[in-house]
N, C-alpha and C positions, 0 to 999 in steps of 0.2 A: 332740268335748265331752275337753277337759280332765280330769286326773284328779284322783278329790276332795282329792288332796294338794298338788296348784298352788291349787285353791277355796281350801281351808282354808286357804293359805296370803297368803293376798293381805296387801296393808298396808290397815291398815282403813282409810284414808280413800278407798279408793274405793269410789266407790258401786254401789251395783246400776244397770242403763238399758245404753243400747245407746253403742257407740264405736264409735272407728274409728281408721284406721291404716293396717300394714305390713305381710304376712309373707312368710314363706318356706320351700315344703315343699322338708327335703335342705338340698343346696348350690346349688339353681335360682333361679330369677328370684326379683324384690319384684317383691309386689303389691298393691292397695289390699286392703283388708279390711275388713268389718265382726265386731263381737266381740256378743253380748249376755252382761251378768253380772247373774244375778239369778236367781231364781227359774220364769221364765215362767209370768207369769200365767194364761195360754189354757190350758197343761196343766196347771195346780193343780201344781205341782211343790212339795215340800214341803223337797227339801235342793238348795241353792244352788252353780248350775251354771257354764260357759262357755260358748261356741261361737261357735266360729268361721267367717264364710263370707268365703270368699277370692273376689274379682273376676275372677276368670279360666277358663277352660274348656282343658280339664286332658284331654290324650288319656286316658288312663289312671289309674285308683286309685293312690293313694298309702297307703293300710293301711300303717301299720309307719314310719312315714317322719317324721322330729324337723320340726314345724311350730315354728316362732318365728314371733315377734308379736311389734310394738311399736303401743304404743297409743299416736296423737298426742291426741286429744280424744276430748270427751262429745258425741253428741248429743238424747241425750233421755232421762227414763224411761223402764219397762217402764211398757208397756199390754196389759190385757188386752180382745182383740178380740172383745167379745157376739156380734156380726153375725155372723162368722164360725161360729158352733155351732151 
């Protein structure tokens, strides 16, 4: 997840939902990514968050690295999957 300071300063015209784009960890290669922006209704979060899923299998963890992302487009709004509960 991105820090609150990043989420709190998103442009006002960025809607909550699922986005697609590109991501890079540190100075590494660029990979496809999807990002959720919002309250994650399934978990009933009360604070907006941004969570990125990089579509790549990494050989090791990359905690502490800088994650750079480029949002290219919007996929859909957030959904709660009641059937999973």
